[in-house]
N, C-alpha and C positions, 0 to 999 in steps of 0.2 A: 504494499499499500504506500509506503514512502517513497518507493523507488519512482514509481510515475510522477508525484510529485517533484522528486529531486531532477529528473530528466526535465521537465517541463520548466524548472526555473534557470535551468542550465543552457538549454535552448534559447530562453529569454535573454539570459546574458551574453549569449555569443551573439544573437542578432543586434541586440543593441549596442554592443561593442563594435560592429562592422559597422552601424549606422554613425558611430562616433567617429570611427578610423575615417571614413569617408569626408566628413567634414573638416578633416583635418589637412587635406590635400591644399598645397598652395598654387598658385598661379606662377610661373616661371617670371623674373624680370626681363626687363628688356634686355640688360646684357646677356642674361642666360639664351634668350629666344635668338638671339644674334649670334651667339657663340653655336648653338644648335644649328642653325642656318648655314653658318660656316663650315660647321663640321658636313653637314650633308652635301653641299656644295662640293668641298675637297674629295670626300668619298665617292662621288659621282664623276669626277674628273680621272681620280687614281682608278674605277673600274673603267672608263672609256679607254684609258691608256693599256688596259691589261695588265696593272702592275701587282706584284705579289712580294710577300716576305721582307726582306731589308729594304728592297727598292720603294715599297709601297710605305713603309714607316718613314723612309726619308722624305718621300715627298709629300706625306701628310704632315710631317713636321714644318717643312717649308711652306707648305700652301697654307697652315693654319696660322704661322708667324707672319705672314707677307702683310696684313694690314695693321699688326702691331707695329712694324718696321715704319710704315708709313705714319702713324700717329706719333711715334718717338720722334721722326724727324720734324713733324711741325712742332711738337712740344719744345725741341731744342732751339726752334728757330724762334719761338714766343720768348723763352729764356734768355736768347741773346739779345732781343729787343729790351727786355727788361733790363738786361745787365747794363746796355748802352744807355738808356734813359736814365738809371740809377746813377751812373757815372756822371753824367752832365750835370744832374741836379745836385749833387754833390759837389761838383766845381763850382756852382753858383752858389752854394751854400743855401739853399731852399729849405725852406720848413713850413710845416702846418698845410693851409689850404693853399698857399701858392705852390707849394711841392705837389699838392695833388693835382691841382690845375695842369702844371707842367708836365707830369708824367702822363696825364691824360691825353693831352696834345701831343707829347713826343710819340707815344704810343699809337697813335692814329696816323701820326706821318710815317711812322715805320711800316705800317700795315700796307 
């Protein structure tokens, strides 16, 4: 007599646990979605080229890093602009609002 009650309670707990687990799924962030898309694209290219083994690994590594290298170059260009404008502001001994205005104008000119 206790076994059917125990089984029904156990079944209820399992179903309730599944419902809670389904609610806990997260939607991927924009960066995750972009990375998944990049992975898919690189995989398709590797398959088209019939790459296997170490050749495929090497190709995938270079393919996945390609956009990152482009972003790094752009970042270093921006960093160079900041460095130059900062040096110019220091030479002019600018402070406070005058420095902010100068930096803003300098960075716009450098762009």
